[in-house]
C-alpha positions as CSV (number, residue, x, y, z in Angstrom):
1,X,12.4,144.1,209.6
2,X,10.2,146.1,207.3
3,X,11.3,146.1,203.7
4,X,8.9,148.6,202.1
5,X,10.3,151.5,200.2
6,X,9.7,154.1,203.0
7,X,11.1,151.9,205.8
8,X,13.8,149.4,205.9
9,X,15.5,148.0,209.0
10,X,13.4,150.3,211.1
11,X,14.9,153.3,209.3
12,X,12.5,155.9,207.8
13,X,14.5,156.1,204.5
14,X,12.3,159.0,203.2
15,X,13.2,161.1,206.2
16,X,16.9,160.0,206.0
17,X,17.2,161.2,202.4
18,X,15.1,164.4,203.1
19,X,17.6,165.2,206.0
20,X,20.6,164.7,203.7
21,X,19.0,167.0,201.1
22,X,18.1,169.6,203.7
23,X,21.7,169.7,205.1
24,X,23.1,170.0,201.6
25,X,20.9,173.0,201.1
26,X,21.6,174.6,204.4
27,X,25.0,173.3,205.8
28,X,24.7,175.4,209.0
29,X,21.8,173.0,210.0
30,X,24.5,170.3,210.6
31,X,26.1,172.2,213.5
32,X,25.0,170.4,216.7
33,X,26.2,170.6,220.4
34,X,25.3,167.6,222.5
35,X,25.4,168.0,226.3
36,X,25.7,165.7,229.3
37,X,25.2,166.9,232.9
38,X,26.9,164.9,235.6
39,X,26.7,165.0,239.4
40,X,28.9,163.1,241.9
41,X,26.8,161.1,244.3
42,X,29.4,159.3,246.5
43,X,32.5,157.4,246.3
44,X,33.1,156.6,242.6
45,X,29.4,156.8,241.8
46,X,28.0,159.6,239.7
47,X,24.9,160.2,237.6
48,X,24.7,161.8,234.2
49,X,21.5,163.3,232.8
50,X,21.1,163.9,229.1
51,X,18.1,166.0,228.0
52,X,19.0,169.2,226.2
53,X,21.1,169.9,223.1
54,X,21.6,172.4,220.3
55,X,20.7,171.5,216.7
56,X,19.3,172.9,213.5
57,X,19.9,176.4,214.8
58,X,18.3,176.3,218.2
59,X,18.3,174.8,221.7
60,X,16.2,171.6,221.8
61,X,15.3,168.8,224.2
62,X,15.0,165.0,223.7
63,X,11.5,163.6,224.0
64,X,12.5,162.3,227.4
65,X,15.3,162.7,229.9
66,X,18.0,160.0,229.9
67,X,19.8,159.1,233.1
68,X,22.9,157.0,233.4
69,X,24.8,155.9,236.5
70,X,28.5,155.2,236.4
71,X,30.6,153.6,239.1
72,X,33.4,151.2,239.6
73,X,33.2,147.6,240.6
74,X,34.1,146.7,244.2
75,X,37.5,145.5,243.2
76,X,38.2,149.1,242.0
77,X,36.9,150.8,245.2
78,X,33.3,151.3,243.9
79,X,29.9,149.8,244.7
80,X,29.1,148.7,241.1
81,X,26.1,151.1,240.8
82,X,26.7,151.2,237.0
83,X,29.2,150.6,234.3
84,X,32.6,152.2,234.5
85,X,33.1,155.4,232.4
86,X,35.5,153.5,230.1
87,X,32.8,150.8,229.5
88,X,30.4,153.6,228.3
89,X,33.1,154.4,225.7
90,X,32.8,150.8,224.4
91,X,29.0,151.1,224.4
92,X,29.2,154.4,222.5
93,X,31.5,152.9,219.9
94,X,29.3,149.9,219.3
95,X,26.1,151.9,219.2
96,X,27.5,154.5,216.9
97,X,28.7,152.0,214.3
98,X,25.6,149.9,214.6
99,X,23.2,152.8,214.0
100,X,25.3,153.8,211.0
101,X,25.1,150.2,209.6
102,X,21.3,150.4,209.9
103,X,21.2,153.7,208.0
104,X,23.7,152.8,205.3
105,X,22.1,149.4,204.7
106,X,18.7,151.0,204.4
107,X,20.0,153.6,202.0
108,X,21.5,150.8,199.9
109,X,18.2,148.9,200.0
110,X,19.8,146.0,202.0
111,X,17.6,144.3,204.5
112,X,19.4,143.3,207.7
113,X,18.6,140.1,209.6
114,X,21.2,140.5,212.3
115,X,23.8,142.9,213.5
116,X,25.8,142.0,216.7
117,X,29.0,143.2,218.0
118,X,31.4,142.6,220.9
119,X,33.7,145.5,221.8
120,X,36.7,144.9,224.1
121,X,39.1,147.4,225.5
122,X,42.4,146.5,227.1
123,X,43.6,148.8,229.8
124,X,46.6,148.9,232.2
125,X,45.4,150.4,235.5
126,X,49.0,151.2,236.4
127,X,48.6,154.5,234.5
128,X,45.4,155.6,236.2
129,X,46.8,154.6,239.6
130,X,50.0,156.6,239.0
131,X,52.2,153.5,239.5
132,X,53.8,153.4,236.0
133,X,54.2,155.7,233.1
134,X,51.7,153.9,230.8
135,X,48.7,155.3,229.0
136,X,45.7,156.0,231.3
137,X,43.2,154.9,228.7
138,X,42.7,151.9,226.5
139,X,45.8,150.5,224.9
140,X,43.8,148.6,222.3
141,X,40.1,148.4,221.4
142,X,38.7,145.6,219.3
143,X,35.3,145.4,217.6
144,X,34.0,142.2,216.3
145,X,30.8,142.3,214.1
146,X,28.4,139.6,213.0
147,X,26.2,140.9,210.2
148,X,23.6,139.1,208.2
149,X,21.4,140.4,205.5
150,X,20.1,140.0,201.9
151,X,23.2,141.2,200.3
152,X,26.5,139.5,199.3
153,X,29.3,139.2,201.9
154,X,31.4,141.9,200.2
155,X,28.4,144.4,200.3
156,X,27.8,143.7,204.0
157,X,31.5,144.2,204.7
158,X,31.4,147.5,202.8
159,X,28.4,148.7,204.8
160,X,30.3,148.1,208.1
161,X,33.4,149.8,206.7
162,X,31.4,152.8,205.5
163,X,29.8,153.1,209.0
164,X,33.2,152.9,210.6
165,X,34.5,155.7,208.4
166,X,31.5,157.9,209.2
167,X,31.3,157.1,212.9
168,X,31.6,160.2,215.1
169,X,32.6,158.0,218.1
170,X,35.3,156.1,216.1
171,X,36.6,159.5,215.1
172,X,36.8,160.8,218.6
173,X,38.5,157.7,219.9
174,X,41.0,157.3,217.1
175,X,41.8,161.0,216.4
176,X,41.3,162.6,219.8
177,X,39.5,165.9,220.3
178,X,40.6,169.0,222.2
179,X,39.0,169.0,225.6
180,X,38.8,172.2,227.6
181,X,38.2,172.0,231.4
182,X,36.9,175.0,233.2
183,X,36.6,174.9,237.0
184,X,34.3,177.0,239.2
185,X,35.2,176.7,242.9
186,X,32.8,178.0,245.5
């Protein structure tokens, strides 16, 4: 928990503000395309690799390749080789809001001592299984945060709220996004 002027909460605030200024000056730099490459392994088990993306006007790669396995638990015909895809959605939501909290708190010169969350998603599998006409995805998602820092309670709550408003994952979940599926058969 560094509190010097260049770093706070592990965030390089000088770079954060420089990035904001750069994007203000060149809005096209904000256009990114993230990519995930998935391959079925067997049963309900698949593996996703994340390495390349487009950003700041060119194709780029992460410093290392990230690999994630997804599966279903045995009770849902899987072998439990990884979290279910819908659990990754919960992780993505928690991680997105949490990273935003760190950035926003740092920009506001608030030192954080603790940020924890529990995200729950209620789902009725009757939809996925085709047994009832109910939503296939989550019917309700709940996020509970615990946040501690050197600011008053109302400021800490404002930081969480600002992060929620700016969260790309929250936006995708609550507003939906068009999804095109293209199939190559061979």
